[in-house]
C-alpha positions as CSV (number, residue, x, y, z in Angstrom):
1,M,66.8,85.5,99.2
2,E,68.0,89.4,99.8
3,R,70.3,90.3,97.2
4,Q,73.8,91.5,99.0
5,R,74.0,95.8,98.3
6,I,77.8,96.7,96.5
7,G,78.3,99.9,96.0
8,F,79.8,101.0,92.4
9,I,81.3,104.2,91.0
10,I,83.2,104.8,88.1
11,N,85.0,108.1,87.0
12,P,84.0,108.8,83.9
13,V,87.0,111.0,83.3
14,A,90.0,109.1,84.7
15,G,92.6,108.1,82.7
16,L,92.3,110.3,80.2
17,G,95.2,112.0,80.4
18,G,97.7,109.0,80.1
19,R,98.5,108.1,76.3
20,V,98.3,112.0,75.4
21,A,100.9,112.8,78.3
22,L,99.2,114.8,80.5
23,K,100.2,112.8,83.7
24,G,97.0,113.0,85.1
25,S,93.6,114.0,84.6
26,D,92.2,115.4,87.5
27,G,90.5,119.1,86.7
28,A,88.3,121.1,84.7
29,D,91.4,122.3,82.1
30,I,93.3,119.2,81.7
31,V,89.7,117.2,81.0
32,A,89.0,119.8,78.0
33,R,92.6,119.4,77.0
34,A,93.1,115.6,77.0
35,L,89.9,115.5,74.8
36,A,91.5,118.1,72.2
37,L,94.3,115.8,72.1
38,G,92.4,112.9,71.4
39,G,92.7,111.3,74.9
40,A,90.0,108.4,75.2
41,P,87.7,107.3,78.2
42,E,89.2,104.2,79.9
43,A,87.1,103.9,83.1
44,A,84.2,102.4,81.9
45,K,86.3,99.7,79.9
46,R,88.2,98.9,82.7
47,A,84.8,98.6,84.9
48,R,83.0,96.5,82.4
49,A,86.1,94.2,82.9
50,A,85.9,93.6,86.8
51,L,82.3,93.3,86.4
52,E,82.5,90.4,84.2
53,Q,84.8,88.5,87.3
54,L,81.0,89.2,88.8
55,R,78.6,87.2,86.2
56,P,78.5,84.2,88.3
57,Y,77.0,86.0,91.7
58,Q,74.8,88.5,88.6
59,D,71.5,86.6,90.6
60,N,72.9,88.0,94.5
61,I,74.4,91.3,94.0
62,R,72.3,94.6,93.5
63,F,74.4,97.2,92.8
64,L,74.1,100.7,94.2
65,T,75.3,103.5,92.0
66,Y,74.4,106.9,90.2
67,G,73.2,107.3,87.2
68,G,74.2,108.0,83.8
69,P,78.1,107.4,83.6
70,M,79.0,107.0,87.0
71,G,77.2,103.5,86.7
72,A,74.2,102.9,85.5
73,D,74.6,103.1,81.8
74,I,77.6,100.2,82.6
75,L,75.4,97.5,84.6
76,Q,72.0,98.3,82.4
77,E,74.3,97.2,79.5
78,A,75.8,94.5,81.2
79,G,72.2,93.3,82.5
80,F,73.1,93.6,86.4
81,A,70.1,94.6,89.1
82,Y,71.1,98.1,90.3
83,T,69.2,100.6,92.2
84,V,70.3,104.3,91.3
85,L,70.8,106.5,94.5
86,G,71.2,110.2,92.4
87,E,72.3,112.0,89.2
88,P,75.5,114.0,88.4
89,Q,76.3,116.7,87.0
90,T,77.4,116.8,83.6
91,P,80.6,116.3,82.6
92,T,80.7,115.3,86.6
93,T,82.8,116.4,89.4
94,A,85.0,115.4,92.1
95,A,81.5,116.4,94.6
96,N,79.1,113.9,92.4
97,T,81.4,111.5,93.7
98,M,81.7,112.3,97.0
99,A,77.8,112.8,97.2
100,A,77.5,109.0,95.8
101,A,79.9,107.3,98.4
102,R,78.2,109.3,100.9
103,A,74.5,107.7,99.5
104,I,76.0,104.1,98.7
105,R,76.9,104.1,102.8
106,E,73.9,105.2,103.5
107,A,71.9,102.9,101.8
108,G,73.3,99.7,103.2
109,A,76.2,98.5,101.0
110,A,78.7,95.8,102.1
111,L,81.4,97.4,100.1
112,L,82.3,99.8,97.6
113,L,83.6,99.2,94.2
114,F,85.1,102.2,92.1
115,A,87.1,102.7,88.9
116,G,89.6,106.0,89.0
117,G,92.5,106.9,89.5
118,D,94.7,108.3,93.0
119,G,92.2,111.8,93.3
120,T,89.1,109.3,93.1
121,A,90.4,107.6,96.6
122,R,90.8,110.7,97.5
123,D,87.4,112.0,96.7
124,V,85.8,108.4,98.0
125,Y,88.4,108.6,101.5
126,E,86.8,112.2,102.0
127,A,83.4,111.5,102.0
128,L,83.6,108.0,103.9
129,G,87.1,107.9,105.5
130,Q,87.1,104.2,107.1
131,S,83.4,103.8,107.6
132,L,83.0,101.1,104.5
133,P,85.4,98.7,102.7
134,V,86.3,99.6,99.1
135,L,87.8,98.2,96.5
136,G,89.6,100.4,93.7
137,I,89.4,98.9,90.0
138,P,92.7,101.0,88.2
139,A,91.3,103.3,85.4
140,G,93.6,106.7,86.3
141,V,96.9,107.9,85.6
142,K,98.8,107.8,88.3
143,M,97.8,104.6,91.0
144,H,100.0,105.2,93.8
145,S,96.8,103.9,96.8
146,A,97.0,100.3,98.1
147,V,93.4,100.1,97.8
148,Y,93.3,99.4,94.0
149,A,94.0,96.0,92.7
150,L,96.4,95.1,90.8
151,N,94.1,95.1,87.4
152,P,90.4,95.5,86.9
153,Q,90.1,91.6,86.4
154,S,92.2,91.4,90.1
155,A,89.5,94.2,91.2
156,G,86.3,91.4,90.1
157,L,87.8,88.4,91.4
158,A,88.2,90.1,94.8
159,A,84.6,91.3,94.8
160,A,83.6,88.0,94.3
161,E,85.6,86.7,97.2
162,F,84.4,89.4,99.4
163,L,81.1,88.3,98.3
164,A,81.8,84.4,99.1
165,G,83.4,85.1,102.1
166,K,87.0,84.0,101.4
167,A,87.7,87.4,102.7
168,A,89.9,88.0,106.0
169,G,88.5,90.4,107.8
170,Q,90.2,93.6,106.8
171,R,93.2,95.6,106.7
172,A,93.7,99.7,106.4
173,A,95.6,100.4,102.9
174,E,97.5,103.6,102.3
175,V,95.2,106.6,100.4
176,M,98.1,108.7,98.5
177,D,97.8,111.7,95.5
178,I,100.4,113.3,93.8
179,D,100.2,117.1,93.1
180,E,99.8,116.6,89.1
181,D,101.0,120.4,88.3
182,A,104.2,119.5,90.1
183,F,104.1,116.2,88.3
184,R,104.0,117.9,84.4
185,Q,106.7,119.7,85.7
186,G,109.0,116.5,86.3
187,R,109.1,116.8,90.2
188,V,107.1,113.8,92.2
189,S,105.8,115.7,95.3
190,A,103.3,112.7,97.2
191,R,101.3,112.6,100.3
192,L,99.6,110.2,102.2
193,Y,96.1,111.3,102.8
194,G,95.2,109.1,105.1
195,Y,93.7,104.9,105.2
196,M,90.5,103.1,103.9
197,E,89.6,99.9,104.2
198,V,89.9,97.2,101.9
199,P,88.6,93.4,102.2
200,G,92.3,90.9,103.6
201,L,92.2,89.3,100.3
202,S,96.3,88.1,99.3
203,G,97.0,88.1,95.7
204,H,94.9,90.8,93.8
205,M,95.4,94.2,95.5
206,Q,98.5,95.9,94.6
207,T,100.9,97.8,97.5
208,S,101.3,101.5,97.3
209,K,104.3,102.7,95.6
210,S,108.0,102.7,97.7
211,A,110.9,104.2,97.3
212,S,114.3,102.2,96.8
213,S,117.4,103.1,97.9
214,S,119.3,102.5,94.9
215,D,123.4,101.8,94.4
216,E,124.4,104.4,92.9
217,D,127.3,102.3,90.6
218,E,124.8,99.6,89.8
219,L,122.5,102.2,88.5
220,L,125.7,103.2,86.7
221,G,126.3,100.3,85.2
222,M,123.3,99.9,84.2
223,A,123.1,102.8,82.3
224,G,126.0,102.4,80.9
225,Y,125.6,98.7,80.0
226,I,122.1,100.4,77.8
227,V,124.0,103.4,76.3
228,N,126.7,100.9,74.7
229,G,124.1,98.4,73.8
230,M,122.2,100.9,71.5
231,E,122.2,100.0,67.9
232,P,122.5,102.7,64.9
233,E,119.5,104.4,63.6
234,A,117.1,102.7,66.1
235,L,114.4,104.7,68.1
236,Y,114.6,103.7,71.9
237,F,111.3,104.8,74.0
238,I,113.0,105.7,77.4
239,G,110.2,105.1,79.8
240,P,109.5,107.5,83.1
241,G,111.6,107.0,86.2
242,S,114.6,108.0,88.7
243,T,115.9,104.6,87.1
244,T,115.5,105.4,83.1
245,M,116.8,108.8,83.5
246,A,120.3,107.5,84.4
247,I,120.5,106.5,81.1
248,M,119.6,109.8,79.7
249,E,121.9,111.2,82.0
250,D,124.7,108.9,80.8
251,L,124.1,109.7,77.4
252,G,124.3,113.4,78.1
253,L,120.7,114.5,77.2
254,A,118.1,116.3,79.2
255,G,115.0,113.9,79.7
256,T,111.8,114.1,80.9
257,L,111.4,112.2,84.5
258,L,108.2,111.6,84.2
259,G,107.6,110.9,80.3
260,V,108.8,109.0,77.1
261,D,111.6,110.2,75.2
262,V,112.8,109.0,72.2
263,V,116.3,108.7,71.3
264,Q,118.2,107.6,68.0
265,N,121.7,107.6,67.5
266,R,122.3,108.8,71.0
267,A,120.4,112.2,70.3
268,L,117.0,113.4,71.3
269,I,114.4,113.0,68.5
270,L,111.5,113.7,70.9
271,A,110.8,114.8,74.5
272,D,107.8,114.1,76.7
273,A,106.2,112.1,73.7
274,N,102.7,110.8,73.8
275,E,100.8,107.6,72.1
276,A,100.4,109.3,69.3
277,Q,103.6,110.9,68.5
278,L,105.3,107.1,68.8
279,W,102.5,105.7,66.4
280,E,103.3,108.3,64.1
281,L,107.3,107.8,64.3
282,L,106.6,104.1,64.4
283,E,104.4,104.1,61.1
284,K,107.3,106.9,59.2
285,S,110.4,105.7,59.9
286,G,110.6,102.0,59.4
287,A,113.3,101.9,61.9
288,K,113.4,99.2,64.7
289,A,112.4,100.3,67.7
290,Y,112.7,99.5,71.8
291,I,110.7,99.9,75.0
292,I,113.1,100.9,77.8
293,V,111.1,100.1,81.1
294,T,111.8,100.3,84.5
295,P,108.8,99.1,87.4
296,I,107.4,101.1,90.2
297,G,109.4,100.2,93.3
298,G,107.4,97.9,95.9
299,Q,104.9,97.6,93.4
300,G,105.9,96.2,90.3
301,M,104.1,97.4,88.4
302,L,105.8,97.5,84.5
303,F,103.0,98.8,82.3
304,G,99.8,101.0,83.2
305,R,101.1,103.1,86.0
306,G,101.7,106.1,84.7
307,N,103.2,105.1,81.4
308,Q,100.1,104.9,79.1
309,Q,101.7,105.9,76.3
310,F,102.8,102.4,76.0
311,S,99.7,101.5,74.6
312,P,98.6,98.0,73.4
313,R,98.8,98.9,69.6
314,I,103.0,100.3,70.8
315,L,103.7,97.6,72.6
316,R,102.8,94.7,69.7
317,R,104.4,96.6,67.4
318,V,107.4,97.2,69.5
319,G,107.1,93.6,70.7
320,K,108.1,91.7,73.6
321,A,111.2,90.9,72.9
322,S,112.1,94.0,72.2
323,I,110.8,95.7,75.6
324,Q,114.1,96.1,77.7
325,T,113.3,96.0,81.5
326,V,116.1,97.9,83.6
327,A,116.5,98.3,87.8
328,T,118.5,97.9,90.4
329,R,118.5,95.0,92.8
330,A,117.4,97.5,95.7
331,K,114.4,98.0,93.3
332,L,113.9,94.5,92.9
333,R,114.2,93.5,96.6
334,T,111.4,95.9,97.5
335,L,108.8,93.4,95.8
336,N,110.1,90.7,97.8
337,G,109.7,88.5,95.7
338,R,106.6,89.3,93.7
339,P,106.5,89.4,89.8
340,L,106.4,92.4,88.0
341,V,102.9,93.4,86.5
342,A,101.4,93.9,83.3
343,D,98.0,96.1,83.3
344,T,98.1,97.3,79.4
345,G,94.4,97.2,79.7
346,D,94.3,94.2,77.3
347,P,94.0,90.8,79.2
348,A,95.6,89.2,76.5
349,L,98.1,91.2,75.6
350,D,99.0,91.3,79.4
351,L,98.9,87.3,78.7
352,E,101.2,87.5,76.0
353,L,104.1,90.0,78.1
354,C,104.0,86.8,80.9
355,G,106.8,85.0,81.8
356,Y,110.3,85.1,82.5
357,Q,112.3,88.3,81.5
358,D,115.8,89.2,81.8
359,V,116.0,92.8,84.3
360,V,119.1,94.5,83.3
361,V,120.7,95.5,86.9
362,D,124.4,96.5,86.7
363,Y,127.1,96.0,83.4
364,E,126.6,93.0,81.7
365,Q,124.6,91.8,84.8
366,T,120.9,90.7,84.3
367,V,118.2,88.5,86.7
368,F,115.9,86.4,85.4
369,Y,112.3,87.8,86.6
370,K,109.1,86.7,86.9
371,I,106.1,88.8,84.9
372,S,102.7,88.1,85.6
373,D,99.1,90.3,84.8
374,R,98.2,89.4,88.5
């Protein structure tokens, strides 16, 4: 029986800028800065996790890919059959991604599985439009596009269900991206670039980010409740977002809208911190630490989208009991009953974070809400 042909592309530099607080990885200069700051590639690791879900179908698949770090290296290591359609530059470029996507389509792939962030999704869209169904393995810093699965495992499971003929046709999913330069300056300038087709599968794919019409009184009440409960000497790692920014405003501090700020004794001691700086604080201070985070509206992503500074080692050191989740009721309503999702890059930790948690929605008011890993 002829093997099913599946396209496979990795953007090797996707996600480099997350833990070093660069808010993205687009552009050779940002890649160089991220590496200089100690940023580590994440895309190959996350692509490998997706491939593991396809292990039962190994004898029925032939992957179509590009050479070296764009796919061939990982496929060879994992023992899958594959055909190399071209060789990328070193370092790889957006042009390589587009060329690989076109070559995969021309070689007759039934589906394209790709690992990257919103910039990668844009490149694939530029090359393919809606001519080939795709599945995104989330591996970037910011992933607002609805072509991405909830996490790498979900991407692999979705591909497996597609191969098994369980998809109910296809549906159009948004390709979104933001201006990274504006993003680094604390401004969100998002744009819809178009739509790509994804398999019609429920439960595995994320939705696109949506804004919520937050109730101002709730937001102020939530912020006041968090601030009034702050413990002397404790460290508070306040994550990105306009919801958490209300806490900084209540404190009278200039916060970083799209970064992680550290507060101690109601004073800002570190602004726009990267992962290494947070770890150093935890190692040296010995103080009790809390993480305050808010989910992405519409998506429900709690970790793994734009807040990769909260790495698995940071989250484990702080502890689940010291993670405080905040949101307005309006933001929770945008989820339509879907759970909050943790995609930390460590599946075992994602499972540990699952369960129910109090979400602070107003002064002395909480909602008991589910956290899932998918």
